[in-house]
Structure formats: C-alpha cells, structure tokens
C-alpha angles and dihedrals in degrees: 000000000000121000113252116227092207135023117206094225093052106033142040109220129197127187112250145138135252087245086076086064094049096265130107114273118260120246118230120212114259093249094051116117116260113273094021093129126111118316116212110211136192132178112278116240116255132211111199100312098336132090117226139185108248091203090066106021145028135206115244119173091340091308125113110230133181111254091242096053115125131196136191119266107193120325099303109031141069131202140185107247091202091060107018145042126225106223125187113217112232100206126078123346114355108281130166128219126194112219131188122251110233112229114244096016137090094252118215132182099246095053104034123098117254116254098180143332115244118233117248 
C-alpha cells in the first residue's frame, strides 16, 4: 500500500499548487484525472472527540453548532454562540452584556470586548 499524505478524519485538504509555497507549480501528466495536483493539508479542528468543518460549524462548550445558531442572552436579547459570549453583569440589577469572542484565544467574559448591552 502507498502512504497517504492526508486522512479525511484527521486533516482538511484543499487543492493547491507548490507556487503557493514559493516554489514552481508541479505539472501533472496529460492523462491524470482532473484535480489530481498537489493537496495542501492542515489538521482538522476538533470539538471534544469529533472533527468539524469550521466553514459551517463552531465548537462551543464541547458541542458542534451551526455558525448561524442563536441563543437567548437574558430575557430580551439573542447572541451567536459561535462568535459571541453572553455575560451576566455582577453589579446592580441583573443585566446581560454580549461580548465578542476573540479569534485564537480562549475568550472569557471579563477580558472580551463588549459587542452590545442587552435591554432589561
């Protein structure tokens, strides 16, 4: 058997050329099937023990969610859990604030920038 450069359950692969890496593109033989050029691969994102497509889903609290999923934040507000956090304010009467998740970090309410304040 031949070694496989990418396995579907471990990598996301996209067709590309070596020229993207600063080298001349490879030439496929004329009888090669269409799209048989170089495949650039990167580790697929995981959520708990499952692989997901970050162009269609996100991982929120070890659960895979569609990017367009909304949830309730307090009684009068909604937020996108893939992009935002729902943060209860601790001072005064109970109020909720929607904050932005910061890409590439483990976003938390105290350190994330405010997106909007939910009406009471």
